[in-house]
C-alpha positions in Angstrom: 75.4 -4.2 -2.6 74.7 -2.8 -6.0 71.7 -0.8 -7.2 69.9 -1.1 -10.2 69.5 2.7 -11.8 67.8 4.2 -14.8 68.7 7.7 -15.3 66.5 9.9 -17.5 65.9 13.7 -18.3 62.8 14.5 -19.7 60.7 13.8 -16.7 58.8 10.7 -17.7 59.2 7.1 -17.0 59.6 4.5 -19.8 55.9 3.1 -19.4 56.6 -0.3 -21.1 59.2 -1.1 -18.5 57.3 0.1 -15.7 54.3 -2.0 -16.8 56.6 -4.9 -17.3 57.6 -4.5 -13.5 54.4 -3.9 -12.5 53.1 -7.2 -13.8 55.8 -8.8 -11.9 54.5 -7.6 -8.6 56.7 -4.3 -8.5 55.4 -0.9 -7.2 56.5 2.4 -7.6 56.5 5.5 -5.4 58.2 8.9 -4.7 58.9 8.7 -0.9 59.6 12.4 -0.4 57.1 15.0 -1.3 55.8 18.3 0.3 52.3 19.7 0.2 51.1 23.2 1.3 51.3 22.0 4.9 55.2 22.4 4.9 56.3 25.8 6.0 58.2 26.2 3.0 55.5 25.5 0.3 53.1 28.2 -1.0 49.6 27.4 0.2 48.1 27.2 -3.6 45.6 24.6 -4.6 48.2 22.7 -7.0 50.1 21.9 -3.9 47.2 20.7 -1.7 47.5 16.7 -0.8 44.2 16.2 -2.8 45.5 17.3 -5.7 49.0 15.7 -5.3 47.5 12.6 -4.4 45.3 12.6 -7.6 48.5 13.3 -9.8 50.4 10.5 -8.3 47.6 7.9 -8.7 47.0 9.1 -12.4 50.6 8.7 -12.8 50.2 5.0 -11.8 52.0 4.9 -8.4 51.5 2.1 -6.3 52.1 4.0 -3.1 51.5 7.4 -2.3 53.1 9.3 0.7 53.6 12.8 1.8 56.3 14.0 4.2 55.6 17.5 5.3 58.1 19.1 7.9 57.0 18.0 11.4 53.3 17.7 10.7 50.9 15.1 9.5 48.2 17.7 8.4 47.9 16.2 5.0 47.1 12.9 6.1 44.6 14.1 8.5 42.8 16.0 5.3 42.9 12.8 3.1 42.0 10.2 5.7 42.2 6.5 4.2 42.9 6.2 0.5 44.1 3.6 -2.2 47.8 3.3 -1.8 48.3 6.1 0.6 51.0 5.7 3.3 51.3 8.0 6.0 54.6 9.7 6.3 56.4 12.9 8.0 60.0 14.5 7.7 61.3 15.0 11.2 64.4 17.1 11.9 66.5 16.3 15.0 69.4 18.0 16.3 71.9 15.8 18.3 74.6 18.2 19.6 76.5 15.2 21.1 76.4 12.5 18.1 76.3 14.7 15.3 76.3 18.3 15.6 74.2 19.6 12.7 70.4 18.9 12.1 69.3 15.6 10.6 66.1 14.8 8.5 64.4 11.7 8.7 61.6 10.4 6.6 59.3 8.1 8.7 56.4 6.2 7.0 53.3 4.0 8.0 53.3 5.7 11.3 50.2 7.0 13.6 49.6 9.9 15.2 50.7 8.5 18.6 53.9 7.3 17.4 54.6 10.6 15.7 54.0 12.3 18.9 56.5 10.0 20.6 59.3 10.9 17.9 58.5 14.7 17.9 59.3 14.7 21.7 62.6 12.9 21.3 63.5 15.2 18.7 62.5 18.5 20.3 63.1 17.7 23.9 65.8 15.2 24.1 67.7 15.5 20.7 69.1 12.1 21.0 69.4 10.5 17.6 70.2 7.1 18.8 66.9 7.1 21.3 65.1 8.3 18.0 65.9 5.7 16.1 65.7 3.1 19.0 62.2 4.0 19.0 61.6 3.9 15.2 63.1 0.2 15.2 61.1 -1.1 18.3 57.8 0.1 16.5 59.2 -1.5 13.4 58.6 1.8 11.3 60.4 2.4 7.9 62.5 5.3 7.8 65.0 6.9 5.7 68.1 9.1 6.0 67.4 12.3 3.9 69.8 14.0 1.7 73.0 13.2 4.0 75.0 16.2 2.3 72.5 18.9 2.7 72.8 20.9 5.8 70.6 23.6 7.4 71.3 27.2 6.3 73.8 28.6 9.0 74.7 25.1 10.4 78.5 23.9 10.1 78.3 20.3 9.0 80.0 17.7 10.9 81.3 15.4 8.4 82.9 12.9 10.6 79.2 11.9 11.9 77.7 11.1 8.6 79.3 7.5 8.4 77.9 6.9 11.9 74.4 8.1 11.0 74.3 5.9 7.9 74.9 2.9 10.0 72.2 3.7 12.2 69.5 3.7 9.4 68.2 1.1 6.9 67.9 3.3 3.8 69.7 6.5 2.2 68.3 9.0 -0.3 69.2 10.0 -3.8 67.6 13.2 -4.0 66.8 14.9 -7.3 67.3 18.5 -5.7 71.2 17.7 -5.1 73.9 17.8 -7.4 75.3 14.9 -9.0 78.5 14.4 -6.8 76.5 14.7 -3.4 74.0 11.9 -5.0 77.2 9.7 -6.1 78.7 10.0 -2.6 75.4 9.1 -0.9 75.0 6.0 -3.1 78.7 5.3 -2.4 78.0 5.4 1.3 74.8 3.2 0.9 76.8 0.5 -0.9 79.8 0.7 1.6 77.4 0.1 4.5 75.0 -2.2 2.5 71.9 0.1 3.2 68.9 0.4 0.8 68.6 3.3 -1.7 65.5 5.5 -2.8 65.2 7.9 -5.4 63.2 10.9 -4.5 62.0 14.6 -5.8 61.9 16.1 -2.3 59.6 18.3 -4.4 58.2 21.8 -2.9 56.5 22.7 -6.1 54.4 19.6 -7.2 56.9 18.0 -9.4 55.6 14.6 -7.9 57.3 11.3 -9.5 59.8 12.9 -11.6 62.2 10.3 -10.0 61.0 7.0 -8.7 61.9 4.0 -6.5 60.3 0.6 -7.6 60.3 -2.7 -5.8 58.0 -5.6 -5.2 55.7 -5.6 -2.1 51.7 -6.3 -1.9 52.2 -4.0 1.3 53.9 -0.9 2.0 56.1 -2.6 4.7 57.0 -5.6 2.2 57.9 -2.9 -0.5 60.2 -1.0 2.0 61.9 -4.3 3.4 62.8 -5.1 -0.2 64.4 -1.5 -0.9 66.5 -2.0 2.4 67.9 -5.5 1.1 68.8 -3.7 -2.1 66.0 -5.3 -4.1 64.7 -2.3 -5.7 65.1 -0.3 -9.2 65.6 3.5 -8.7 64.8 5.9 -11.6 67.5 8.9 -10.9 67.7 12.5 -12.0 70.3 15.2 -10.7 70.0 18.9 -10.2 70.7 20.6 -13.6 70.8 24.2 -14.4 67.6 23.4 -16.4 66.0 22.0 -13.6 66.8 25.1 -11.4 65.6 27.4 -14.1 62.1 25.4 -14.4 61.9 25.4 -10.8 62.5 29.2 -10.7 59.9 29.9 -13.1 57.4 27.7 -11.5 58.2 29.8 -8.3 57.6 33.0 -10.1 54.3 31.5 -11.6 53.1 30.9 -8.2 54.2 34.0 -6.4 52.8 36.4 -9.0 49.5 34.5 -9.3 48.8 34.3 -5.6 45.2 35.1 -4.7 46.1 37.0 -1.4 42.3 37.7 -0.9 42.1 33.8 -0.1 45.5 32.8 0.6 47.5 33.4 3.9 51.4 33.4 3.3 52.1 34.7 6.7 53.5 31.3 8.0 55.2 30.7 4.7 59.3 30.7 5.1 62.1 29.2 2.9 64.4 29.5 5.6 66.7 31.9 3.6 66.0 35.5 5.0 66.9 37.3 1.7 64.5 35.2 -0.2 61.6 35.1 2.4 62.0 39.2 2.3 62.0 39.2 -1.4 58.5 37.4 -1.5 57.2 39.2 1.0 57.6 42.4 -1.2 56.6 40.9 -4.2 53.4 39.9 -2.3 52.8 43.1 -0.5 49.4 44.9 -1.1 51.3 48.0 -1.9 53.2 46.7 -4.9 50.2 44.9 -6.1 48.2 48.3 -6.1 50.5 49.3 -9.0 49.7 46.9 -11.8 51.9 48.2 -14.4 54.9 48.1 -12.1 53.9 44.5 -10.9 53.5 43.3 -14.3 56.9 44.7 -15.2 58.3 42.9 -12.2 57.0 39.6 -13.2 58.6 39.8 -16.7 61.9 41.0 -15.4 61.8 38.2 -13.0 61.2 35.8 -15.6 63.9 37.0 -18.0 66.2 37.1 -15.1 65.5 33.7 -14.3 65.9 32.4 -17.8 69.5 34.2 -17.9 70.4 31.2 -15.5 72.0 33.6 -13.3 69.8 32.6 -10.1 70.4 28.9 -10.9 74.1 29.4 -11.5 74.3 31.0 -7.9 72.6 28.3 -6.2 74.5 25.6 -8.0 77.7 27.2 -7.1 76.6 27.2 -3.7 75.7 23.7 -3.7 78.8 22.7 -5.2 81.2 24.6 -2.8 81.4 22.2 -0.2 81.6 19.2 -2.3 85.6 19.0 -2.7 85.7 19.1 1.2 82.9 16.4 1.5 84.6 14.2 -1.3 88.0 14.3 0.3 86.7 13.3 3.6 84.1 10.8 2.5 86.7 9.0 -0.1 89.2 8.5 2.6 86.3 6.6 4.6 85.2 4.4 1.8 88.1 3.2 0.4 
């Protein structure tokens, strides 16, 4: 199976080519997007599902979905909309088959199906039973970022090929480094699985990468992707992407209206980062405008040096040689 890719680095898709494909019945979508209903997204107006839906439609997306962590609140708020497809990202930890947490995006499901899937994920932790239910219900689903692992977990690399075989589609994730995405694509090709390009955005960068395929319905669109009849517009994690992302977070954090926004449930999953955000949003610190303004300027300067981005990239790349050695042995 070969994939048709187009890389780009300026955040815009070639409108002429997109229009040509859409005239032929192709539709575009970003199939991994988080709203303020995810625990690791700041609850600001620009990240409300209404704002993100409008942004996606303005960009011309044929299908729009939101895949918040273990909740369908975004879709409850929006209801039925043109081109809107229900979605959710479910985490499942299968200690016997896998040994680390697997993230699965599920689409076009209802609340009852979501409850059944959550029960298996939370109470049984049985990935085969989970996938079995998805297949019986005929639901579209993807294996998210195969080479990203929960903080503190030790990955079981031997399980990844077995997991790929269970899934119809694998992710090419904009927030992963090039080598990880290349390995994900190689796995999809080796096991003849579909491939989607997604942003996995937590800061509103919806549509920076896209997946295009034919389909007058979402199920037909996804089926074509699973069969390899798709075009993905890709981008990998770069130093500048991370600097832009950190600056976006700084903008959000230092401009939070805490009189109207509650961030008590917000958590990135990284303890030190969470503590820093709590400190920067404390009433005590905000009560000193001069100090607060100085901290904001210093935060921007630090971000623009690339030091935080460099640290994160080093962390992302640290496990790549181990992954590559093991996976290439399986793929050759």
